[in-house]
C-alpha positions in Angstrom: 81.4 91.3 100.8 82.0 92.1 96.7 82.2 96.2 96.0 79.9 96.2 92.6 79.5 100.1 92.2 81.6 102.8 93.7 81.9 106.7 92.9 83.3 109.5 94.3 80.3 111.8 94.7 81.2 114.4 97.1 84.4 116.3 98.3 84.3 118.7 100.8 86.9 121.3 101.2 85.8 123.9 103.6 82.8 125.0 106.6 81.2 126.4 103.4 80.6 122.9 101.9 77.4 121.1 102.1 77.5 117.6 102.9 75.7 114.6 101.1 72.3 113.1 101.9 73.0 110.7 104.6 72.9 106.7 103.3 72.8 103.6 105.7 76.5 104.6 107.6 79.5 105.6 106.5 83.1 103.9 107.2 85.5 106.6 107.9 89.6 106.3 106.4 91.7 108.3 108.4 95.8 108.4 109.7 99.4 109.4 108.7 100.1 110.9 105.8 101.5 108.9 103.3 100.1 105.8 105.8 98.6 104.5 102.6 94.7 105.4 103.0 94.9 106.0 99.0 96.5 102.6 98.7 93.8 101.2 101.0 90.9 102.0 99.2 91.8 101.5 95.9 92.5 97.8 96.9 88.9 97.6 98.8 87.1 99.2 95.9 89.2 97.2 93.0 89.0 100.9 91.0 91.9 103.7 91.2 88.9 106.1 92.4 91.4 107.5 94.7 94.0 109.5 93.7 97.9 108.1 95.3 101.0 109.6 95.4 104.7 108.9 96.7 104.4 112.9 98.3 102.2 113.4 101.5 99.5 115.1 101.9 97.7 114.6 98.7 94.3 114.1 100.2 93.3 117.5 100.9 89.8 117.0 101.4 86.9 114.7 103.2 85.8 112.2 100.4 82.7 110.3 100.4 82.7 107.7 98.3 78.9 105.7 97.3 79.8 102.2 98.1 77.3 100.1 95.9 74.7 102.7 96.6 74.6 101.3 100.6 76.8 103.7 102.2 79.7 105.8 101.7 84.2 105.2 102.5 85.0 108.6 103.6 88.7 109.4 103.4 90.0 111.9 105.4 93.2 114.6 105.1 96.0 113.0 106.9 98.0 114.2 109.6 101.2 114.1 110.5 104.8 115.4 108.8 103.1 116.7 105.0 104.9 119.1 104.0 101.8 121.8 103.8 101.8 125.3 104.9 100.7 126.0 108.1 97.0 127.8 106.7 96.5 124.2 105.5 96.9 122.0 107.9 94.2 124.2 109.9 91.4 124.1 107.2 92.1 120.6 107.2 92.5 119.9 111.0 89.2 122.3 110.7 87.3 120.0 108.5 88.3 117.2 110.2 86.5 118.3 113.0 83.5 119.4 111.2 83.3 115.9 109.7 83.1 114.3 113.3 80.6 116.3 114.5 78.3 116.8 112.2 78.1 113.1 110.7 78.9 111.2 113.9 75.5 109.9 114.6 75.6 107.5 110.7 79.5 106.2 111.5 79.7 102.8 111.3 83.3 102.8 112.4 86.4 104.7 111.5 89.2 102.6 109.8 92.5 104.3 112.0 95.5 103.5 109.9 98.9 103.1 111.0 102.2 102.2 109.5 102.5 98.6 111.4 106.9 99.2 110.7 106.9 101.7 113.7 104.8 101.7 117.1 102.5 104.1 117.8 103.3 107.5 117.5 102.2 110.6 119.7 99.8 111.9 116.2 98.1 108.2 116.1 98.0 108.5 120.2 95.7 111.9 120.2 93.7 110.7 117.4 92.4 107.7 119.0 92.1 109.5 122.0 90.4 111.6 120.6 87.9 108.4 118.9 87.4 107.6 122.8 86.1 110.4 123.5 84.0 110.9 120.5 82.8 107.3 121.6 82.7 106.5 118.4 84.2 102.3 117.3 87.3 102.2 115.7 89.7 99.8 114.3 93.6 99.6 113.9 94.8 98.0 110.6 97.9 98.1 110.3 99.9 98.9 106.8 103.0 98.5 105.3 103.1 94.8 107.0 104.3 92.8 104.0 108.4 95.4 104.5 108.2 93.2 107.8 110.2 90.1 108.3 107.9 87.2 109.6 109.2 88.0 113.4 109.3 91.2 113.2 105.4 91.1 111.7 104.9 88.9 114.7 106.8 91.5 117.1 104.6 94.6 115.9 101.1 92.6 115.7 101.7 91.5 119.6 103.1 94.7 120.8 99.4 96.8 119.3 97.2 93.9 120.6 98.7 94.5 123.9 98.8 97.6 123.7 94.6 97.9 123.3 93.9 94.6 124.8 91.0 92.6 123.3 88.3 94.9 123.2 89.5 96.1 119.8 90.2 95.1 116.1 94.0 94.8 115.1 94.1 94.1 111.4 97.5 93.5 109.6 97.1 94.5 106.2 99.0 94.8 103.0 98.5 96.4 99.1 100.9 94.5 97.9 99.8 90.3 99.4 96.2 91.5 99.8 96.6 90.4 103.7 93.3 91.8 105.2 91.7 93.3 102.7 89.1 90.2 103.2 88.9 91.1 107.1 88.6 94.6 106.7 85.2 94.0 103.7 83.4 91.4 106.0 83.6 94.1 109.3 82.1 96.3 106.2 79.6 94.0 106.0 78.8 93.1 109.1 78.7 96.8 109.8 77.0 98.1 106.9 74.7 95.3 106.7 75.5 94.7 102.9 75.0 91.5 101.3 77.2 89.7 98.3 
């Protein structure tokens, strides 16, 4: 699949904001702060549309990116260790919950980004359980995989495959080598009914 057009069409900051008009599905990106969501979105779209920062917690809203005028990529605020106020954490939690509750019917798949250098963290496990409770299809994207030696990489991939079994798609991804990019885009194409 080739992404020819990408546009940020809506940013949701609070419960007062209205969601955009639905398109042919939504592909959701979620993960811990500093896991590389913005970098992945920029890599997939071939743009710099998502703001990148070395400081965790840059994404503080639910962002809707229209892709090829067909569907949305939806970027959710990161969770985890971002140094933000408790009030801000609560706001993030509220808009994430509001998004899933309001748009679950139009979600094609959730891409859950996990730092591939580490074993499963508690808050990642909580997100997984929540997605299961919502009965949403999700795929695990193991980010920063290029920072591992080949033996370490194989070990972590095996660990996550044992953890999730054959029921879930696990995609090792690197923004540097572009490993996993075609696999992600192919999945979007199949689920979104997109044409090249």
